[in-house]
C-alpha positions as CSV (number, residue, x, y, z in Angstrom):
1,M,139.4,112.7,51.6
2,K,142.1,111.9,53.9
3,N,141.1,109.7,56.9
4,E,142.0,112.3,59.4
5,F,142.7,108.9,61.8
6,F,145.5,108.6,59.9
7,D,146.7,112.5,59.0
8,E,149.9,113.1,61.3
9,Y,149.6,116.7,61.4
10,I,146.4,116.5,62.9
11,W,147.6,114.7,65.9
12,E,150.5,116.6,66.5
13,K,148.3,119.4,66.3
14,A,146.2,117.6,68.9
15,W,148.8,117.1,71.4
16,K,150.3,120.3,71.2
17,E,147.2,122.1,72.2
18,D,145.4,119.8,74.5
19,M,145.2,121.4,77.7
20,T,144.1,118.3,79.8
21,A,147.6,116.7,79.1
22,G,150.0,116.5,82.2
23,V,152.5,119.0,81.8
24,N,149.4,121.7,80.1
25,K,147.7,121.1,83.4
26,M,150.4,121.7,85.5
27,K,151.2,125.0,84.1
28,R,147.1,126.0,84.0
29,A,147.7,125.1,87.7
30,G,150.9,127.6,88.2
31,I,152.9,124.8,88.3
32,D,156.0,124.7,87.1
33,P,157.0,121.3,86.1
34,A,160.7,122.2,86.3
35,H,160.3,122.5,90.1
36,S,157.5,120.4,90.9
37,F,159.4,118.5,92.9
38,D,161.6,121.2,95.1
39,Q,160.1,120.7,98.0
40,K,159.9,116.7,97.5
41,A,162.8,116.3,97.0
42,N,164.3,114.2,99.6
43,K,161.4,112.4,100.6
44,F,161.5,111.5,96.5
45,N,165.3,110.2,96.3
46,E,164.2,108.0,99.6
47,Q,161.4,106.4,97.7
48,S,163.9,105.6,94.7
49,F,166.5,104.0,96.6
50,N,164.6,102.3,99.4
51,E,163.8,98.6,98.3
52,E,161.0,98.9,96.5
53,G,162.1,101.5,94.1
54,R,165.6,99.3,93.3
55,Q,162.9,96.4,92.6
56,R,160.9,99.1,90.1
57,T,164.3,100.0,88.2
58,K,165.5,96.9,88.2
59,R,162.4,95.9,86.4
60,I,162.5,98.2,83.6
61,M,165.9,97.8,83.6
62,N,166.0,94.1,83.1
63,W,162.5,94.5,80.3
64,L,165.4,96.8,78.8
65,E,167.9,94.4,78.3
66,G,165.6,91.8,77.1
67,Q,165.0,94.3,73.9
68,G,168.0,94.1,73.1
69,V,169.8,97.3,75.2
70,T,173.0,96.9,77.0
71,F,174.6,99.5,79.1
72,K,178.3,98.1,79.7
73,D,180.2,100.7,77.8
74,A,177.2,102.3,76.1
75,S,176.9,106.2,76.1
76,I,173.8,107.4,78.0
77,L,171.6,110.6,78.1
78,D,168.8,110.7,81.1
79,I,167.1,113.1,80.5
80,G,165.1,114.3,83.7
81,A,167.4,112.3,85.6
82,A,166.0,113.2,89.3
83,S,168.6,111.9,92.0
84,G,169.7,109.3,89.8
85,V,167.3,106.6,90.3
86,F,168.4,105.5,86.8
87,S,171.9,107.1,86.2
88,V,173.4,105.5,89.5
89,P,172.3,101.8,88.2
90,F,173.5,102.7,84.7
91,A,176.8,103.6,85.4
92,E,177.0,100.3,88.3
93,R,176.5,98.4,84.6
94,G,179.8,100.5,82.8
95,A,177.6,103.3,81.0
96,R,178.8,106.8,80.3
97,V,175.9,108.7,81.6
98,T,174.8,112.6,80.9
99,S,172.5,113.3,83.6
100,V,170.4,116.3,82.5
101,E,168.3,117.8,85.7
102,P,167.1,121.4,86.3
103,C,165.7,120.9,90.1
104,L,169.0,121.8,92.0
105,P,167.9,120.1,95.1
106,L,167.5,117.0,93.0
107,V,171.1,117.8,91.6
108,E,172.3,117.9,95.0
109,L,170.7,114.5,95.8
110,L,172.3,113.5,92.5
111,K,175.7,114.6,93.1
112,G,176.0,112.8,96.4
113,N,174.5,109.3,95.0
114,I,177.5,109.3,92.3
115,A,180.3,110.3,94.5
116,G,181.0,106.0,95.3
117,L,180.6,105.1,92.2
118,T,183.6,102.0,91.3
119,N,182.1,102.0,87.8
120,G,181.1,103.9,84.7
121,N,180.7,107.7,85.1
122,V,178.0,110.2,85.3
123,E,178.4,113.7,83.9
124,V,175.5,116.1,85.2
125,V,174.0,118.7,83.6
126,P,172.2,121.1,85.5
127,E,169.4,122.5,83.3
128,P,166.0,122.0,81.8
129,F,166.6,119.6,78.4
130,E,163.5,122.3,76.7
131,D,166.6,125.2,77.1
132,I,169.5,123.3,75.4
133,D,170.6,123.6,71.6
134,V,171.6,119.8,71.2
135,L,173.4,121.2,68.1
136,A,175.6,123.4,70.3
137,K,175.9,120.5,72.8
138,G,177.3,118.3,70.0
139,W,174.2,115.6,70.8
140,Q,173.0,115.2,67.4
141,N,173.7,111.3,67.5
142,A,175.5,111.2,69.6
143,F,174.0,108.9,72.4
144,D,173.6,105.1,71.8
145,F,170.8,105.4,74.4
146,V,168.3,108.2,75.5
147,F,166.6,107.8,78.5
148,V,163.5,109.8,79.6
149,S,161.1,108.6,82.3
150,M,158.2,111.0,82.7
151,C,160.1,113.7,82.4
152,P,157.8,117.1,81.7
153,A,160.3,117.7,78.7
154,I,158.0,115.6,76.8
155,V,155.1,117.9,76.1
156,D,154.3,117.7,72.0
157,W,155.5,115.7,69.1
158,E,158.3,118.5,68.4
159,S,160.0,117.6,72.2
160,V,160.0,113.9,70.9
161,E,161.5,114.9,68.0
162,K,164.5,116.6,69.7
163,V,164.4,113.7,72.0
164,L,165.2,111.2,69.1
165,S,168.0,113.3,67.5
166,C,170.4,112.9,70.3
167,A,169.7,108.9,70.0
168,R,171.6,106.6,67.9
169,Q,170.8,103.4,69.0
170,F,167.5,103.4,70.9
171,C,165.2,105.6,72.8
172,Y,163.2,104.9,75.8
173,I,159.7,106.8,77.1
174,S,157.5,106.8,79.6
175,L,154.3,108.8,79.9
176,P,151.5,108.2,81.5
177,A,148.7,106.0,80.4
178,G,145.4,107.0,81.9
179,P,144.7,109.5,84.5
180,R,147.0,109.9,87.7
181,E,145.6,108.5,91.2
182,Q,145.9,110.1,94.8
183,S,143.6,108.4,97.2
184,L,143.5,111.5,99.5
185,V,142.3,114.1,96.5
186,N,140.0,111.3,95.4
187,E,138.4,111.1,98.6
188,I,137.7,114.6,99.1
189,L,136.6,115.4,94.9
190,P,133.0,114.5,95.7
191,L,133.0,117.3,98.2
192,I,133.9,120.0,95.9
193,T,132.1,119.3,93.5
194,D,129.1,117.3,92.3
195,K,130.2,117.4,88.6
196,P,131.8,114.5,86.8
197,L,135.4,115.4,86.1
198,K,137.0,114.7,82.4
199,T,140.2,113.1,82.8
200,G,141.6,113.7,79.2
201,Y,143.2,112.0,76.9
202,S,146.7,110.1,77.1
203,E,150.1,111.5,76.3
204,M,150.7,107.8,75.7
205,A,147.8,108.0,72.8
206,Y,149.4,110.7,71.1
207,L,153.3,109.3,71.3
208,L,152.0,105.6,70.5
209,H,149.6,106.5,67.4
210,L,152.6,109.1,66.1
211,L,155.3,106.4,66.1
212,Y,153.0,104.5,64.0
213,L,152.2,106.7,61.4
214,K,155.8,108.0,61.3
215,G,157.1,104.3,60.7
216,Y,158.8,104.1,64.1
217,S,159.8,100.6,65.1
218,Y,159.1,100.6,68.7
219,G,157.9,98.0,71.6
220,S,155.7,99.2,74.4
221,L,154.9,97.7,78.1
222,M,152.0,99.0,79.9
223,T,151.9,98.6,84.1
224,R,149.9,99.9,86.5
225,E,152.2,101.1,89.4
226,T,151.4,102.7,93.1
227,K,153.4,103.8,95.8
228,S,152.8,105.2,99.6
229,S,153.8,107.7,101.5
230,E,153.2,109.2,105.2
231,V,152.7,112.9,105.2
232,T,151.8,115.5,108.1
233,K,148.5,116.6,107.5
234,E,149.8,120.4,106.6
235,T,151.6,118.6,103.8
236,A,148.5,116.3,102.6
237,L,146.5,119.8,103.0
238,E,148.9,121.5,100.1
239,E,149.2,118.5,97.9
240,V,145.1,117.8,98.1
241,M,145.3,122.1,97.3
242,S,147.4,121.2,94.2
243,G,145.9,118.3,93.1
244,L,142.6,120.5,92.8
245,R,144.2,123.1,90.5
246,K,145.4,120.5,88.2
247,Y,141.4,119.8,87.9
248,N,141.2,123.0,87.5
249,L,139.3,123.5,90.3
250,P,139.8,126.7,92.5
251,D,142.2,127.0,95.8
252,D,140.0,129.5,97.5
253,E,138.7,129.9,101.1
254,R,136.0,127.8,100.9
255,N,137.8,124.6,99.4
256,R,140.6,124.9,101.8
257,E,138.0,125.1,104.3
258,I,136.3,121.6,103.0
259,V,140.0,120.0,102.8
260,V,141.0,121.2,106.3
261,D,137.6,119.9,107.8
262,Y,137.8,116.4,106.3
263,L,141.4,115.8,107.6
264,E,140.4,117.0,111.1
265,K,137.2,114.6,111.1
266,M,138.8,111.4,109.2
267,Y,142.3,111.2,110.3
268,S,143.0,111.5,114.5
269,S,146.8,111.0,113.7
270,D,148.6,113.7,112.1
271,K,150.3,111.9,109.7
272,I,148.2,110.2,107.0
273,V,149.4,107.7,104.5
274,I,148.5,108.5,100.5
275,Q,148.4,106.0,97.5
276,Q,149.8,107.6,94.7
277,G,149.8,106.2,91.1
278,G,148.0,105.0,87.9
279,R,148.9,103.4,84.4
280,F,152.2,104.0,82.8
281,G,153.2,103.5,79.5
282,K,156.9,102.6,78.4
283,V,158.3,102.6,75.0
284,L,161.2,101.6,73.8
285,I,162.3,103.1,70.0
286,Q,165.1,101.8,67.8
287,L,166.5,103.5,65.8
288,Q,169.0,101.6,63.8
289,N,166.0,100.1,62.3
290,Q,164.6,103.0,61.8
291,N,167.6,104.4,60.2
292,M,168.1,101.2,58.0
293,Y,164.6,102.0,57.0
294,T,165.4,105.7,55.9
295,R,168.6,104.9,53.7
296,D,167.0,101.8,52.1
297,N,163.6,104.3,50.9
298,L,166.0,106.7,49.8
């Protein structure tokens, strides 16, 4: 009898059907993943390009270079490019970048951020990667490097294969490697429910195991990252209610009153500092080695 731990089909099926996976949780909460940043675009852009954000980007790019990735004269597909947090520095190092981003407020910010580039170039594709026909676009094996950072386009192994099909040499994918943390939601959850909350499985666990089972060559990096943001009480209320929906808790009048009462009692100022973060996995897949392995075993 085949050991299920080494059965690719079982792992692919488990990932597709796992309702605790990030994108499935968002959809169950009534949140459209492609537009979840519509109201946060300006804040996200600011955090991406402040000193802390630039240093975070630089650390990841340095790690990629240490693994053999080069940016100068490379063709790069940046899926879920947001406002250009990586597209811009890729281009600054001499790359030709195709940036896919469906959120229109982020697209406008991206266009503004690339307007002053004096090196490299960036083409903006304002549509969901999920809706793109890779063959019709001519993207099959068209890019030296495909980059996907915390993007809702990655929902299961089938979506991973679509991303991999665009790459010639390298493909980078980052995903949650544990439960997402939001300080205010964590404070308020015990007031809403006395039941222990299940954190579910990690998308990163599915990805790494399937890459291993399918014989891909890859390197990985796990980090714990946090960032803080200052928001109004009104914004904090809506963020907490959205967080509750992701835990499958009702956004009803009772829970809203609990949150409002907590915020009024615990925070005298109209501004509240929220800490967000968690553990994240970063995987660099080496496609040229995979292609050599496949040819040698034909």
